[in-house]
N, C-alpha and C positions, 0 to 999 in steps of 0.2 A: 253871130251864134248860128250854127246849123241844127235843126231838131229832126228830129225820127219816130217813127209811129209805134204801138207796144200794141202788138197782137191784135185782136180786131176791135179793139175800142179804138174811140176818138181821140185819144190821147197823146200827144206828141211832146216829147221831152228831148232837152238839151243833151246836144254830144257828150258833154262834160256835165257829169253828175257830184255836186258838191259833196263831199263824206262828212259823215257828223263828228268824226275824232277830233278831238284837241290832245293838245302835247306837252308831255313834259320836257324840261329845259335839255335833256340829253335826248330828246326826237322820240322817247316811246309815248305809246296813246296813253290818255289818262284814264283814270277807273280800272281800266283792265289791269293797269302794271303798279297799283297805287292798292287798291282794296277790292281784290277779284271778287271775294264771294259776295259783298255789297253790291259791287259794282253790276251784276247780274242777278241778283236780287229784284224779281216783282216788287213796284213802290219803295224801293231804296233810290233817292234821287242825293247825290253827292254836292257838296258846295262848291261853287266857284266856275262852274260851268256857265257858258253864255257870256262871259263878262265881255269888257271894250274890245278885247284882240279879235276874239269871235266875229264881234258884232262887226269889225272894219272888215273882216273878211267875208260877212254875208253881204255889207255893202257893195264889196269888189264882184261878188257874184251877183246880185242885181244889176251891177253897171254892164257887166259882159252879157247879160242876156240869161243866164243860166236860171233853169225853170223847174231844175229836178234837183231833190235832197235827199241823203240818205243817211239815215239814224238808226243807230242798235240800241243800245243800252237806255232804261229810262231817263239816266241824267242827261242822255244826248237829246230824248225825244223832248223833255219839259225844257229845256234850253231854246230849243227850236220854235216851238210854241209860244214861248215867252218871247220870244227875240222878232217872230214874226208879228205878235200883237203891238208890241213896242215899234217896231220898224216895217210896216206893213209891207210886203214886196208890191212893185208898180206894176206888177199883169199877173196872171194866173200862175200858180206855181203845183208842184206837184210831189208828195212825201213818199219813200219807201220806207219801210221800217217793218219791224218782226214781233211775233209775239213772244214776251219774255218768259223763260222758263220754261218754253216748249220746243224749242227747235234743235238740231243737233244732237249731243249728248246729254242736255240738259235736263232732259225726260226723256228715261229708259223706254226704248220702243216707241218714242213721242206718240204716246195715246192721247195725251190732253188734246192734241189736233183732231183726232179722228172725233173727240166728242163734241157735238156742235154746241152743246149749251156753255161747254168751258171756252172754245175756240171764239164763239160771241160773246162771251162777256170779257176776253181778254182784248180785244177788238175795240169794245166798248170803253175800257179802260184806257187803252193807247189813246183814243181820241180824246179822252179827258186832259190828258198829258200835254198831246198835240194843239188841244183847242181847235180841232177841225172837227167835221161833220164826216168825213170819209178818210180812209187809208187809202190812199189813191193807188200805191203798190203794196201788196202785203207779202213779203219775203218767207216763203215757208219751207226752210232750211231741214230736213229729214236725214236720216241714216239709214245704210242697207239695213239694219236689224228692223224697222219699222215694219218694210217690208216681208222679209222674212220671217218675223213674227205673225203676221196677218196677212196672207194674200189679197183682203179685200181693203187693205188700207187705202192704197191710193184710190178706189173707188169713193170710199168713205171721206177722204179728204175731197174729191171733185164733188159731192153733193154738199157738203159744208160751203165751200166755196161760193157755189153755185147760189146757196142759201142767201149767202153775206151781200152777193152781189146784187141779188133780188131786192134786198131789203137797203140797198145804196150805202151800206156801211164799208164795203170795199168796190174799189176801183177795177184792178186787175192782180191776180195771183203770180209771183215769181217763183219758178223753180230754183233748188237750191242743195248741194248736199257737200258733205266732205269726206263723201264714200266713194268718188270717182265715178268711173264711165257709165257701168251698168245701171247705177242708181240714177243719173242723170238721164239715159237712154229709157228708162222706165217712167220716169216724170213727165216727160216729152210725149209719150205713147198714151199716158193717162187722158190727155186732151184737158187737164185741168187748170193747164198754165199758159200764160198769154207771153211770159218773159223767162229769161233764163239770165242767174247771176252765177259767175264762175271766176275762179283765179285764173288769170291769162295774164303770160308775160314771157319774155325772151326764154328764160329757162324754165317753163310751167306752162308748155302749150299742147300738153296730152290731149286738151280738148277740140284740136282743131282736126283731128282724123276721124270721127264719127261724131262726137257731142254737138258741134257748132253746126255740121251738114244737115244733122237731123232736127235742131231746131229752126234752122232757116226755110228746110222741108214744109216744118208743121207751121211754119209763120210768127214763131215766136221771134220777140225782140232778144237782143244778146247786149245783156250789160257785162260788163266785166270790171273786176277788180285786183287789186296787189300788182300794179303795175312793177314795183320796184321790189317785189319778192322780199315783203317785209323787210327790206333794208338790204338783203343778200345781194342784190345787183351792185350796189356801191361797194363792198366789199369784194366781189368778183372785179370789180374795176381796180381797186388799190392793187389786188395781187397781180393786174396785168400792168401796173404801172402806171394807171392813169388818176392822178388826184383830182381832177376838174370834175366837182360833184355835179355843177350843172350841164355840163356837157354830155356825162352819163346819165343823166335826166333826161335829157331832151332826146336821147337817140335810144332809150327805151321806150318813152311815149310815144314817140315817133313811131317806131315798130306796132306798137300796139293799135294805136289809131290807124296805120296804112294797112291792115288785116281787112280784108272785105267782109268776112262775117260778123265785124263788132259794129254794134250799133250805136254805144254808150259806153264811157269810160265813168268809173266811179273815181274822184281825184280827192286824197288827202289833202288838203292844205291846211298848214299852220298860220300862215300870213298871208295876206293879200300879193306879195308879192310871189310866192308859191304857186298861187291860182294864175296868176295874170301869166307865168311862166309857161303853165301848161297850156293855156289859150295861145299862147303865141308860137306853141308847138302844133297845135291844132291847125292854124291856120297857115304853116311854113308848108311849103314843097316838100316833101319827103320820099324816099330819104337821101339827104345830101349827102355830098361825097365824105364829107368829115365823119357823118353819123354812121355811116357805112363801113369807115375806117375803122370807127372806135367798137362797133358790133363785130367784125371780123376779130378783131384784137383779143375783146373780153371773149367771145365764143370759142376762141383758141386755146384758152388756157384750163389746164386741167380740174382746176376747181369749178369752174365752171361745165364740162363735161361731164364730171362726178355728181354736181347737183342736180343737172338738167335730165342725167339717165335715173338718177332716182326716183325724182318728181314724176316723170314720164310713166317711169314702171307704176310706181302707186296707183298713178289715176287711171290706168288700164287695169291692174287689179283689182279695184275694189274691195279692198279688205273690210271684213265685218269687225267696226270699231268692238 
């Protein structure tokens, strides 16, 4: 496994980051697609997370040398903390997570994150779930209306993050948004962040033009997700007459890993085999001739062109939700 630095910290994370999602039989993520309101409610831990299948994925991650883990909702946080306690990692690991009920559109204007007491209390609550002493990577996903509603928002957020770092409760902060390019660029310029989390894949590559270069120039690590565009990549492959899901996955993952600005990729793996497949792509020469042919075939389709154009325009437009 290869490892990369994160901002100005001494942290070095694996190029593959294991995502915390667990999956339903139809491939949709658990929690969000079962009981959404409960899944995103602070303190609500749904049953069944962190079972034997998930433990087998964790064991595989240990064997591969993966030392970075990303969890979102409380059910995933609690499960990871419990599994770490019962199956201690054989080396130092780092966890990325977010404050529940404060990011994106869950809190209008993201005002709770601007309140130092509320943000600190949430970090302490998270640490109890994770059974850890520090949130290694705190993901702070905001929306554009946070900045529009308060020109000092990012200054306040930077101050709060600095205080949490001084106290040892947070290692580094990660910029994140679903409001597109302008909001990402404002986050990068604020100096509050050490890393960037962004959707990035063959059909959703808008970040390549301004955001990723700005992040690298500022010394931020680039961590990407949604390699398969939430399954849309496989639909586009079928439209192009390609039924081999494994080949489609390899080509998409290889393309992302082959982009120079990308430092690490969050991998959603429901089974050890899926995680092993991602690692096989990471270590393979890329792109292969077969990958290049498959990519050309899918990207030539009308469905791909339509989706890619919409995603790129949405990213550039940075709409206010």
